[in-house]
C-alpha positions in Angstrom: 51.4 14.7 -1.2 51.1 14.5 2.6 48.8 12.6 5.0 46.2 15.4 5.2 46.0 15.6 1.4 45.5 11.9 1.1 42.9 11.7 3.8 41.0 14.5 2.1 41.1 12.6 -1.2 39.8 9.5 0.5 36.7 11.2 1.8 33.7 9.2 0.6 35.6 5.9 0.3 34.2 2.9 2.1 36.6 1.5 4.7 36.1 -0.7 7.7 38.6 0.9 10.1 38.5 3.7 12.6 39.8 7.1 11.4 43.0 6.9 13.5 43.8 3.5 12.0 43.2 4.8 8.5 45.6 7.7 9.2 48.3 5.2 10.4 47.9 3.1 7.2 48.2 6.2 5.1 51.4 7.3 7.0 52.9 3.8 6.3 52.0 3.9 2.6 53.6 7.4 2.1 56.9 5.9 3.4 56.8 2.6 1.4 59.8 2.1 -0.8 58.3 0.8 -4.1 61.8 0.6 -5.6 63.4 -1.5 -2.9 62.5 -5.2 -3.2 63.5 -8.3 -1.3 63.9 -11.6 -3.1 64.1 -14.8 -1.1 65.5 -17.7 -3.0 64.2 -20.9 -1.4 64.4 -19.9 2.3 62.7 -22.8 3.9 62.7 -22.2 7.7 59.4 -20.5 8.6 61.1 -18.7 11.5 63.7 -17.2 9.1 61.1 -16.2 6.5 58.8 -14.7 9.1 61.7 -12.6 10.5 62.5 -11.5 6.9 58.9 -10.3 6.4 59.0 -8.4 9.7 62.2 -6.6 8.8 60.9 -5.8 5.3 57.8 -4.2 6.8 60.0 -2.3 9.3 62.2 -0.7 6.6 59.3 0.1 4.3 59.7 -2.7 1.7 56.3 -3.2 0.0 57.0 -6.3 -2.2 58.7 -9.6 -1.4 59.3 -12.1 -4.2 60.3 -15.7 -3.3 60.8 -19.1 -4.6 60.1 -22.2 -2.4 60.4 -25.8 -3.4 59.0 -27.2 -0.1 55.5 -28.7 0.5 54.1 -26.1 2.9 51.3 -23.9 1.7 52.2 -21.1 4.1 55.9 -20.6 5.0 55.6 -17.9 7.6 54.5 -17.9 11.2 52.0 -15.2 12.2 53.3 -15.1 15.8 56.8 -14.3 14.5 55.7 -11.8 11.8 53.7 -10.0 14.5 51.2 -9.1 11.8 53.8 -7.7 9.4 52.7 -10.2 6.7 49.5 -8.2 6.3 51.4 -5.1 5.3 53.7 -6.4 2.6 52.8 -8.2 -0.7 54.2 -11.7 -1.1 54.8 -12.9 -4.7 55.7 -16.6 -5.1 57.4 -17.2 -8.4 58.7 -20.4 -10.1 61.8 -19.1 -11.8 64.2 -16.9 -9.9 66.5 -16.1 -12.8 63.7 -15.1 -15.2 61.9 -13.0 -12.5 65.2 -11.2 -11.7 65.9 -10.6 -15.4 62.5 -9.1 -15.7 63.1 -6.7 -12.8 66.5 -5.8 -14.3 64.7 -4.8 -17.5 62.6 -2.5 -15.4 65.7 -0.7 -14.1 66.4 -2.5 -10.9 70.0 -3.5 -9.8 70.3 -7.0 -8.4 72.3 -7.3 -5.2 72.9 -10.9 -4.0 74.4 -12.0 -0.7 77.1 -14.4 -1.9 80.8 -14.9 -1.3 82.5 -15.2 -4.7 85.6 -13.8 -6.3 84.0 -10.5 -7.3 82.1 -10.0 -4.1 82.1 -6.5 -2.5 81.5 -5.2 1.0 77.7 -4.7 1.3 78.1 -1.0 2.2 79.8 -0.3 -1.1 76.5 -0.6 -3.0 74.3 2.4 -3.6 70.9 1.3 -2.3 69.2 4.5 -3.3 69.0 3.1 -6.8 66.1 0.8 -7.6 67.3 -2.3 -5.9 66.4 -6.0 -5.4 68.2 -7.6 -2.5 68.5 -11.3 -2.9 69.0 -13.7 0.0 69.4 -17.5 -0.4 68.6 -20.8 1.2 69.9 -21.5 4.7 72.3 -24.3 3.6 73.2 -23.5 0.0 72.8 -19.7 -0.1 72.2 -17.9 -3.3 72.5 -20.2 -6.3 75.2 -19.7 -8.9 72.5 -19.1 -11.5 71.1 -16.2 -9.6 74.5 -14.9 -8.7 75.4 -14.8 -12.4 72.6 -12.4 -13.2 73.3 -10.2 -10.2 74.9 -6.7 -10.6 76.6 -7.1 -7.2 77.5 -10.0 -5.0 77.9 -8.7 -1.5 79.4 -9.9 1.7 79.0 -8.9 5.3 82.4 -8.9 7.1 82.9 -11.7 9.7 85.6 -11.5 12.4 84.9 -14.6 14.4 84.9 -18.3 13.9 81.5 -18.3 12.2 81.7 -17.7 8.4 78.1 -16.5 7.9 75.1 -14.9 9.6 71.7 -16.4 9.9 69.8 -15.5 6.7 67.2 -13.4 8.5 70.0 -11.5 10.3 71.9 -10.9 7.1 68.8 -9.6 5.5 68.2 -7.2 8.3 71.8 -5.9 8.2 71.6 -5.2 4.5 68.1 -3.7 4.5 69.0 -1.4 7.3 72.0 -0.2 5.3 69.6 0.5 2.5 67.3 2.3 5.0 70.2 4.4 6.3 71.2 5.5 2.8 67.7 6.3 1.7 66.9 8.1 5.0 69.9 10.4 4.5 68.7 11.3 1.1 65.1 11.9 2.3 63.5 9.0 0.5 61.1 8.4 3.3 59.8 11.9 3.1 59.1 11.7 -0.7 56.1 9.3 -1.4 56.8 6.8 -4.1 53.2 5.5 -4.4 50.6 7.4 -6.4 47.3 8.3 -4.9 45.6 5.7 -7.1 48.1 3.1 -5.8 47.4 4.1 -2.2 43.7 3.8 -2.8 44.0 0.4 -4.3 46.1 -0.9 -1.4 43.8 0.6 1.2 40.8 -1.2 -0.5 42.7 -4.4 0.3 44.0 -3.5 3.7 41.1 -1.6 5.1 38.2 -3.3 3.4 38.6 -6.7 1.7 41.1 -8.1 4.2 38.9 -7.2 7.1 35.9 -8.9 5.5 38.0 -12.0 5.0 39.1 -12.0 8.6 35.5 -11.7 9.8 34.5 -14.7 7.7 37.2 -16.7 9.4 36.2 -15.7 13.0 
């Protein structure tokens, strides 16, 4: 399945975007990594969460799961995401452990950023497997409960006085290692989404979302 084949299959569908825009959206969806998920455990700073969303979009992540115990209804800043929040799906969940256990049952490995006795270098993990990358709260990091259900706890080496990276930077480092591994194996050239899934997402991106935006303007 390539861009031309998808566009042909979409003939007759009702979209509210120009043809070149539709082509761009199809190109993005053909590279989306359905089996690479980001899980944010209670990241509270909107600048951090916004940067995480932007990185996820950049490396082809389609789904972000997150927990958040704050009082904001929207925890990202559209000026920082630069629109990336429109092209990923955000799923707020109440129970991190149960959600991750459910993803493990579907065949995902859980990779948490946490320094513990059994932590491994982040590059030692095979991210070409179905993977959930878990990042934690700015002050407390990934919780012990989440770390206990993880298949890997990983660390990013630090050679200076600082003992950790900003959570959004750490996320980018790990996701781009995942991108590197997947790119070497041609993952971005082998569509993971079915034609029906692409059609369903395009109905949102290129039709329903545009109607909603027009209502707000």
